[in-house]
C-alpha positions in Angstrom: 6.3 5.8 -7.1 9.7 4.3 -6.8 12.7 5.8 -5.0 15.1 7.2 -7.6 18.8 6.4 -7.4 21.4 8.6 -5.5 25.0 7.8 -5.3 25.9 10.0 -2.4 23.9 8.7 0.7 24.1 10.8 4.0 26.4 9.5 6.5 26.7 12.4 8.8 24.4 11.3 11.7 25.6 7.9 12.4 26.9 8.7 15.8 23.9 10.4 17.0 21.7 7.8 15.4 23.3 5.1 17.2 23.0 6.9 20.2 19.4 7.3 19.8 18.9 4.0 18.8 20.3 2.4 22.0 18.0 4.9 23.8 15.1 3.4 21.7 15.9 -0.2 22.4 17.5 -1.0 19.2 21.3 -1.2 19.7 23.7 -3.4 18.0 21.2 -4.7 15.2 23.3 -8.1 15.5 21.6 -10.6 13.1 18.8 -12.8 14.7 18.5 -10.6 17.9 14.8 -10.4 18.5 12.8 -8.1 20.8 10.9 -10.6 22.9 7.1 -10.0 22.4 7.0 -11.8 25.9 8.6 -8.8 27.5 5.7 -6.5 26.5 4.5 -4.5 29.6 1.1 -5.1 31.4 0.9 -1.1 31.5 -2.2 -0.2 29.2 -1.0 3.3 28.2 1.8 1.3 26.1 1.3 -0.6 23.1 1.9 -3.4 22.3 1.4 -4.9 25.8 0.3 -8.0 27.3 -3.6 -7.6 26.5 -3.0 -6.2 22.8 0.0 -6.7 20.7 -1.4 -7.0 17.1 -2.1 -4.8 14.5 -5.9 -4.0 13.7 -7.0 -5.4 17.2 -10.1 -4.0 18.2 -8.4 -2.9 21.7 -6.4 -0.3 19.9 -9.8 1.4 18.7 -11.3 1.1 22.0 -8.1 2.2 24.1 -7.0 4.7 21.5 -7.1 8.0 23.9 -5.1 6.2 26.7 -2.2 5.5 24.9 0.9 7.3 25.8 3.5 5.5 23.7 3.7 3.0 21.1 6.6 0.4 20.6 5.9 -1.1 17.4 8.3 -4.0 16.4 10.2 -3.8 13.1 11.1 -6.4 10.9 14.0 -5.4 8.7 15.1 -7.7 5.5 18.2 -6.8 3.6 18.7 -7.8 0.0 21.6 -5.4 -0.9 24.6 -7.6 -1.9 27.1 -4.6 -1.9 26.3 -2.4 0.9 28.2 -2.8 4.0 26.5 -3.8 7.1 27.5 -0.9 9.1 25.8 1.4 6.5 22.6 -0.6 6.7 22.8 -0.3 10.5 23.2 3.4 10.0 20.2 3.8 8.0 17.8 1.7 10.1 19.1 3.5 13.6 18.7 6.8 12.2 15.3 6.2 10.4 14.0 5.0 13.9 15.4 7.9 15.4 14.0 10.4 12.7 10.5 8.8 13.5 10.8 9.3 17.1 11.6 12.9 16.7 8.8 13.5 14.1 6.5 11.9 16.7 7.4 14.5 19.5 4.3 16.8 19.3 5.5 20.4 18.9 8.9 19.0 19.4 10.6 21.9 17.7 9.6 24.2 20.4 9.0 21.8 23.4 12.2 20.1 24.5 10.2 18.1 26.9 7.8 16.7 24.4 8.2 12.8 24.6 8.4 10.7 21.2 5.1 8.8 20.8 6.5 6.2 18.1 9.5 4.2 19.5 10.0 1.6 17.0 12.0 -1.7 18.3 14.0 -4.0 16.2 12.5 -7.2 16.1 14.8 -9.1 13.8 17.4 -8.0 11.2 17.5 -10.7 8.4 20.5 -10.2 6.2 19.7 -12.1 2.9 22.9 -10.7 0.9 24.7 -13.3 -1.3 28.4 -12.4 -1.2 29.2 -14.5 -4.2 26.5 -12.8 -6.5 27.8 -9.9 -8.6 24.5 -8.4 -9.1 23.3 -5.6 -6.7 20.4 -7.5 -4.9 20.1 -10.9 -3.5 18.0 -13.5 -5.7 15.9 -14.0 -2.6 13.9 -10.8 -3.0 10.3 -12.0 -4.4 9.9 -11.0 -7.9 7.1 -11.4 -10.3 7.6 -13.5 -13.3 6.8 -11.0 -15.8 9.9 -8.9 -16.8 7.9 -6.1 -18.1 5.7 -5.7 -15.0 5.8 -1.8 -14.0 6.6 -2.8 -10.3 8.1 -6.2 -10.3 8.3 -6.9 -6.4 6.0 -9.7 -5.6 4.7 -8.6 -2.3 2.7 -11.7 -2.2 5.9 -13.5 -2.0 6.9 -12.0 1.5 4.0 -14.1 2.9 5.0 -17.5 1.4 6.1 -20.4 3.3 9.3 -20.4 1.2 10.1 -17.1 2.4 9.4 -17.9 5.9 12.5 -20.3 5.8 14.3 -17.3 5.0 13.2 -15.1 8.0 14.0 -18.0 10.4 11.6 -17.7 13.0 10.8 -21.1 14.5 7.4 -22.1 15.1 7.1 -22.4 18.9 4.6 -25.3 18.5 6.4 -27.0 15.7 10.0 -26.5 15.3 10.4 -28.1 11.9 9.0 -25.0 10.4 9.2 -21.2 10.4 6.5 -18.9 10.9 5.1 -17.1 8.1 4.9 -13.1 7.8 1.3 -13.3 8.3 1.7 -15.6 11.1 4.2 -13.4 12.7 1.9 -10.2 12.1 -1.1 -12.3 13.6 1.0 -13.0 16.8 2.0 -9.4 17.1 5.5 -10.4 16.8 5.9 -7.8 13.6 3.9 -4.6 13.3 6.0 -3.3 10.3 8.4 -4.4 7.5 11.2 -2.5 5.8 13.1 -4.0 3.1 16.5 -2.8 2.0 17.7 -3.0 -1.6 19.7 -1.2 -4.1 17.5 0.6 -6.5 18.8 -0.3 -9.9 17.4 -1.0 -13.4 16.2 -4.5 -12.1 14.3 -3.7 -9.2 10.9 -1.6 -9.3 9.2 -1.5 -5.9 6.7 0.6 -4.4 7.8 3.2 -1.9 5.4 1.7 0.7 2.5 -0.6 0.5 -0.1 -1.3 3.1 -3.5 -3.1 3.0 -5.8 -1.8 6.0 -9.2 -2.7 7.2 -12.1 0.1 6.6 -13.7 1.8 9.5 -16.6 4.1 9.4 -17.4 7.3 11.2 -17.8 5.5 14.5 -14.5 3.5 14.3 -16.6 0.3 13.4 -14.6 -1.9 11.3 -16.2 -3.4 8.2 -16.0 -7.1 8.6 -14.8 -7.8 5.1 -13.9 -4.6 3.4 -10.1 -3.4 3.1 -8.1 -0.9 1.0 -4.6 -0.5 -0.4 -3.6 2.4 2.2 0.1 2.9 1.0 1.4 4.9 -1.8 0.4 2.4 -4.2 -0.5 -1.2 -3.7 0.1 -4.7 -5.2 -3.2 -6.1 -6.2 -1.6 -9.5 -6.2 -1.3 -9.4 -2.4 -3.8 -11.3 -0.2 -5.5 -9.7 2.5 -5.0 -11.5 5.6 -7.2 -9.8 8.2 -4.5 -7.4 9.7 -2.7 -4.5 8.5 0.8 -4.4 7.7 3.2 -1.8 6.1 6.0 -2.8 3.7 8.2 -0.2 3.0 11.4 -0.1 0.6 14.5 1.5 1.8 16.5 2.5 -1.0 20.2 1.7 0.5 21.6 4.3 -2.1 19.8 7.1 -0.4 19.7 8.5 3.1 17.4 9.3 5.9 15.0 11.8 4.3 13.8 10.0 1.4 12.5 6.7 3.4 11.1 9.2 5.7 9.2 11.0 2.5 8.0 7.4 1.4 6.5 6.9 4.7 4.7 10.0 4.8 3.5 9.4 1.2 2.0 6.4 2.8 0.5 8.3 5.6 -1.2 10.5 2.9 -2.2 7.4 1.3 -4.0 6.2 4.2 -5.9 9.3 4.2 -6.8 9.2 0.6 -7.8 5.5 0.9 -10.6 6.1 3.4 -9.6 3.5 5.6 -10.4 5.5 8.5 -13.2 8.1 8.0 -12.1 10.3 10.9 -8.5 10.6 9.9 -9.5 11.2 6.0 -11.5 14.3 6.9 -9.3 16.0 9.2 -6.0 15.0 7.4 -7.3 16.4 4.1 -8.0 19.8 5.7 -4.6 19.8 7.4 -2.6 19.0 4.2 -4.6 21.5 1.9 -6.3 18.5 -0.1 -9.3 20.9 -0.1 -8.2 23.6 -2.4 -10.9 23.0 -4.8 -13.4 23.9 -2.0 -11.6 26.4 -0.2 -10.2 28.5 -3.2 -12.1 27.2 -6.5 -9.2 25.8 -7.8 -9.9 22.8 -10.5 -8.1 20.3 -8.2 -7.9 19.5 -4.8 -4.1 20.0 -4.0 -0.8 21.6 -5.5 0.3 17.9 -6.4 -1.5 18.8 -9.6 1.3 21.5 -10.5 3.6 18.9 -12.0 5.8 19.9 -14.9 7.3 22.9 -16.5 5.8 26.3 -16.1 3.7 25.2 -13.0 3.6 26.2 -9.5 2.9 28.8 -7.1 4.5 32.5 -6.5 3.9 34.7 -3.4 4.3 38.2 -4.2 3.4 38.9 -0.6 2.7 36.9 2.5 -1.2 37.0 2.1 -1.3 36.3 -2.0 -0.5 33.2 -4.0 -0.4 33.3 -7.8 -0.8 29.7 -8.9 -0.5 28.8 -12.4 -0.8 25.3 -14.4 1.1 26.6 -17.2 -1.9 28.0 -19.1 -4.3 29.6 -16.7 -3.3 31.7 -13.6 -5.3 32.1 -10.6 -4.6 34.9 -7.9 -5.6 34.0 -4.4 -6.0 37.0 -2.2 -6.3 36.8 1.7 -4.5 33.3 0.9 -3.8 31.1 4.1 -1.7 28.1 4.1 -2.7 25.2 6.5 -0.3 22.3 7.1 1.1 21.7 3.6 1.7 18.1 2.2 4.8 15.9 1.4 6.2 17.7 -1.6 4.8 21.3 -0.6 5.7 23.1 2.5 3.4 26.1 3.2 5.4 28.3 1.2 6.4 25.7 -1.5 6.5 27.2 -5.1 7.0 24.0 -6.6 7.3 20.3 -5.8 10.1 19.6 -3.3 10.9 23.4 -2.5 12.9 23.6 0.6 14.7 26.8 -0.1 12.0 29.4 -0.2 12.9 32.0 2.5 9.9 34.3 1.6 7.2 34.0 4.2 3.7 33.1 3.7 0.9 33.4 6.1 0.1 30.0 7.5 -1.6 28.3 10.6 0.4 24.8 10.6 1.7 25.6 14.3 -2.0 26.7 15.5 -4.2 24.5 13.1 -7.5 23.9 15.0 -6.0 25.1 18.2 -7.5 28.8 18.1 -4.9 30.6 20.0 -5.6 33.9 17.8 -8.2 36.8 18.1 -11.5 35.5 18.5 -10.5 32.0 19.0 -9.2 31.7 15.3 -6.2 29.8 14.4 -3.4 32.1 14.7 -1.6 33.3 11.5 2.1 33.4 11.5 4.5 34.6 8.7 6.1 30.9 7.8 9.2 30.3 5.9 11.8 27.4 5.6 13.5 28.6 8.6 11.0 26.8 10.8 12.5 23.4 9.8 16.3 24.6 9.7 17.1 22.5 13.0 16.1 19.1 11.1 18.4 19.9 7.9 21.1 17.6 9.4 19.1 14.9 11.0 17.5 13.9 7.6 19.2 16.0 4.9 17.9 14.3 1.7 14.5 14.6 -0.2 11.9 16.1 2.0 13.4 14.8 5.1 14.0 18.2 7.1 10.6 19.5 6.5 8.9 16.3 7.0 10.3 16.0 10.7 8.8 19.2 11.4 5.6 18.5 9.6 5.0 15.4 11.2 5.5 17.2 14.7 2.4 19.1 13.8 0.2 16.4 13.4 -2.4 16.2 16.4 -0.2 13.8 18.6 0.3 13.0 22.2 -1.5 15.7 24.5 -2.5 17.7 21.5 -4.3 20.8 21.7 -6.3 20.7 18.4 -10.2 20.4 18.4 -12.3 18.5 16.3 -15.8 19.8 14.9 -17.3 18.7 18.3 -15.0 20.8 20.3 -13.3 17.7 21.7 -9.4 17.2 21.7 -8.7 15.6 18.3 -7.5 11.9 18.3 -3.8 11.3 18.4 -2.9 10.3 14.8 -0.2 7.9 15.4 -2.2 5.1 16.6 -3.8 5.0 13.3 -0.6 3.6 11.6 -1.7 0.3 13.1 -5.3 0.1 13.1 
């Protein structure tokens, strides 16, 4: 999927975003300012650390449950020629703040819940060309085929030629610059965001990631990898470690890229990269409606188009139509919802339904209800109202709240064995 243009980006949270950015260790975003990996702590409850600092390290699997905080390093690359630098800083700062807020386990009701994800800026590389009248810099890697459905060449980000644009000198050979795969291998970079103007000449995936594959015992397959983002470029070579490359549309706001990253999170589950995560995320996100309710598809994502959707005549009933057939689901209970469908979503992107639906999103696999069952509550869009200012566009306000309900730090969810569920956030960097 690609992000669609919007000429009215949200700018209201810039002041708060910069304050939070400073708190998270990302003040200023001056070009060429790096977060020094040499300053990684010795403390093994924080990642990266002096023992492990690269994506897909075996150390992450072996120490998953002891982690209290992750400080992933972010490489930001700007290709937008026309967007003022202050707005780019606004986007990055506030995106980091939104991701931190979304990683606060049940933060909507626990003001003391700490953020688990604390992104740090490794480097902001501004590749704008002031004399170029086009919306985007010519330095963005493009595929030669003008008819390609997605024309960004993700393999190009890893080339020696592009390494020169990144400008990170090889400490062993100052005559050359390190390629992106080398920066990932060294643990200098854990995630990449590129900023660009979404016009008719740019067709990018929202978020791509190649990830190694892990079995039920978290053993990594020695050679297998999967496309674990929201789509993927088959021309991108596998280099042995995961790295997420996200496209930030500079004509949009915080919520839209948060939506892209959340689709990528769904994509990781759908890819089967981590068997444990796939099993439980599909349950939480309602990707098992075929098994639970006998519907002909696994999720409400199938309800795309005119005349398709869900109505809730009362909080315990869902009436589903695909435009031709109708299913009446009595004793309906929503779990956690997905990126496009909150628990009471009537159609894709429905943030406005005030009518309640019975849902267990806040108690999923916790069992606070009678007989140890998950507590049912009448749920409506009032649950995420407090986030409408922080991430106002696309599905942003819902997604901050949604992510706070994932099993996170010190979560109370139980897996099938009755053990505390693994924190889902470290899976981002497996």
